[in-house]
Structure formats: structure tokens, C-alpha cells
C-alpha positions, -999 to 999 in steps of 0.1 A, spaced: 242 134 111 260 107 131 246 72 134 233 79 168 215 110 155 200 90 127 187 64 152 172 91 174 155 106 144 142 72 134 128 67 169 111 100 170 95 96 136 85 61 144 68 73 176 49 100 157 37 75 131 26 49 157 8 76 177 -11 88 146 -20 51 138 -32 47 174 -54 77 172 -69 64 139 -73 30 155 -94 46 183 -118 59 156 -117 25 139 -127 8 172 -157 30 173 -166 24 137 -162 -14 140 -199 -19 151 -229 -8 132 -244 27 138 -275 44 127 -256 62 99 -230 35 91 -232 -2 87 -199 -8 105 -164 -16 93 -167 -53 101 -199 -56 80 -182 -37 52 -153 -61 52 -177 -90 54 -196 -78 23 -179 -102 -2 -191 -132 19 -226 -119 20 -226 -111 -17 -215 -147 -24 -243 -161 -3 -268 -140 -21 -255 -151 -55 -255 -188 -44 -285 -192 -21 -282 -230 -23 -248 -228 -6 -257 -200 19 -256 -224 49 -223 -239 38 -203 -207 39 -199 -192 74 -173 -174 95 -167 -187 130 -151 -175 162 -129 -199 182 -119 -189 217 -132 -164 242 -107 -137 232 -111 -140 194 -138 -114 192 -116 -89 210 -86 -97 188 -108 -94 157 -120 -59 166 -85 -48 175 -72 -60 141 -99 -41 122 -93 -10 143 -56 -11 135 -64 -15 98 -86 16 99 -59 34 118 -33 27 92 -56 41 65 -66 72 84 -31 80 95 -16 75 61 -7 113 56 13 112 88 33 80 85 39 87 48 53 121 56 75 106 84 89 80 60 97 107 34 112 131 59 135 104 72 147 95 37 153 132 28 164 150 60 173 187 61 149 197 35 156 228 13 129 251 1 127 232 -32 126 198 -15 98 210 8 77 217 -22 86 182 -35 75 168 -2 41 185 -4 37 171 -39 47 137 -27 21 137 1 -5 151 -23 1 122 -47 9 94 -23 -22 96 -1 -47 95 -29 -28 66 -45 -26 47 -13 -63 51 -7 -70 43 -44 -51 11 -40 -73 2 -9 -105 10 -28 -93 -11 -58 -87 -40 -35 -121 -35 -20 -138 -37 -53 -116 -67 -64 -123 -87 -32 -158 -100 -43 -142 -115 -74 -112 -129 -56 -132 -144 -27 -159 -157 -51 -132 -176 -72 -117 -191 -40 -150 -201 -26 -160 -218 -59 -132 -244 -52 -153 -257 -23 -164 -292 -33 -202 -298 -35 -216 -312 -3 -188 -297 17 -192 -268 42 -166 -240 42 -165 -228 78 -134 -207 84 -122 -186 113 -133 -150 111 -97 -139 121 -82 -157 91 -108 -141 68 -101 -106 82 -64 -112 80 -68 -121 43 -89 -90 36 -67 -65 54 -34 -78 40 -49 -79 5 -61 -43 8 -28 -30 24 -8 -49 -3 -27 -29 -30 -23 3 -11 15 -1 -6 19 -12 -41 4 19 -55 30 40 -36 58 26 -57 57 51 -86 54 81 -63 85 71 -43 105 64 -75 95 97 -92 102 117 -60 136 101 -56 143 109 -92 133 146 -88 157 151 -59 185 134 -78 189 102 -58 180 78 -87 179 82 -125 155 67 -150 185 50 -167 193 32 -134 157 22 -129 155 8 -165 188 -10 -161 175 -30 -131 141 -37 -145 146 -75 -144 155 -77 -108 128 -52 -100 102 -74 -116 114 -104 -96 113 -84 -64 78 -72 -73 65 -108 -77 82 -119 -45 67 -89 -26 33 -97 -41 35 -134 -30 45 -123 5 17 -98 8 -10 -121 -3 -21 -144 25 -30 -173 2 -5 -193 -20 -27 -193 -51 -10 -175 -81 -43 -157 -90 -40 -133 -60 -2 -128 -66 -8 -118 -103 -36 -96 -93 -12 -74 -74 21 -81 -93 8 -71 -128 -5 -36 -118 26 -30 -97 49 -39 -127 29 -15 -149 33 13 -123 71 7 -121 75 12 -159 51 42 -157 74 57 -130 104 52 -153 86 70 -181 76 99 -160 111 102 -146 125 102 -181 102 130 -191 112 151 -161 148 145 -168 143 157 -204 125 188 -192 153 195 -167 179 191 -195 160 215 -218 159 242 -190 196 238 -183 218 268 -194 242 261 -223 272 275 -204 266 250 -176 268 221 -201 300 235 -216 315 238 -181 306 202 -173 323 191 -205 355 210 -198 355 196 -162 352 161 -175 381 167 -199 402 180 -170 
């Protein structure tokens, strides 16, 4: 395709992804407040603060979330709704990203695409869940730094921004091995190349983790960077196994032909 065709395809796929997120955000807007069958997304995200207060009843009055400004409550609900929309629409925008990277799919690549979506969506949601279960520990450690006799009143928008970025950081990080293995399967990157650039990759991982975490403390950065580094090397190992399996299934005459071609 020409550059103009690539830009038009990017626009169309971006529109589909944004539309899916908007539909998911509409449901997130509805689930923001408590219902008879659900405590509400805001209360769910506020759970670590409530757990900390229960564990430290002597400091319950010193830890509070505040709203500043008449439009803050609306902005807060919109942020939470968009966060839910990104999670619910993950199958759509993940497919749009992959389809843009690998246009004109063959039958084999279409099967790889289905495998990619089948692995990427659970990993993304798994990263979100891991972040959710890690949040009480992270927030508890950060709140413990509050000096005795000092109240920690923080803006609810800042807290929700911390929680959502922390969760999405884990979700996006868990997608790394799937993208690497999928690109290896279609022949765009080899395990040898991934292993050759492992040092710059680790640096990029730590920079990415520092950018995704809304606080400058190294604890949050390492909490994301270390699992992400492990997933990178896991993707290298899986890619190497797939390459070895592909080499074992390769006909002998094809290897001879390649050798003769290189000599010529």
C-alpha cells in the first residue's frame, strides 16, 4: 500500500478502536455507582484505601479522598468510565493493532491472529487483576510514609489516576511476550535478534515502567519492570522453541537448496 493508504487504514482502525472503547465506557459510566447487585467501580477502586483504614483504625480520620472543584466529580466518573471501556473493548483494539501491523492476512496468518487475540486478551486482563491485587500492598506502603500526627488528604482524581495508570501499566506489560512471539511466528523478528538486543530492551522496559507509574518511587517501578523483564526472556525462550520445531519440520531438500543458493 501507498503511504496515503496506510494513513487511511490507520484512521479507520483507530476509529473502530475508539468506538469500541466509547461503547465500553458507556457501560462503565453505568457501573460507576453502586447497584443492588454490584458495589460500583469507584468503590472497587477505592477498596485499598478502605482496607488501609480498617487495618489502621487509629489513622482512619487522617486518610481521606477529597474533591476540589464543581466539575471534579464529573471528571472523576468520566475517567473511571474510560478505564472500564479500555478493559471491555480490549478484544477490539488489540485486533485493530494487530491487523494494522500485519495487513493482507493469509490463511495461516489469520489463524495466528486468532491465537494472538486468544492469548493477548486473557494476559491483558490478567495484568489488570494482578495490579488490582497488588494495589493494597503498594498503597499501604506509600501511606505508611505519612508522618505521625499528619493528615493525608489527597485529591480523589489523583488517586484514581494512580490506580488506573498502575493497572493499565500491568495490563500493557503483560502483552509484551504475545507480541514478540506472534511477530516471531510470522517471521518479522527472530529469537537471536531479541536476545542480541536484551540490554537495550531491559533499559527500555525500566524507562517504560517509570513512565507508566504515576509516582517517582522506585518500588512501583520495580514492581512492573521485573515481571516485564521476565516475560521478555520467556518470549525469547518460546520463540526459540518454535524456531527449533519449524527447523525440524523443514524438508532436507529445502536446506540443500538454500545452501546452494548461498554459495551461488
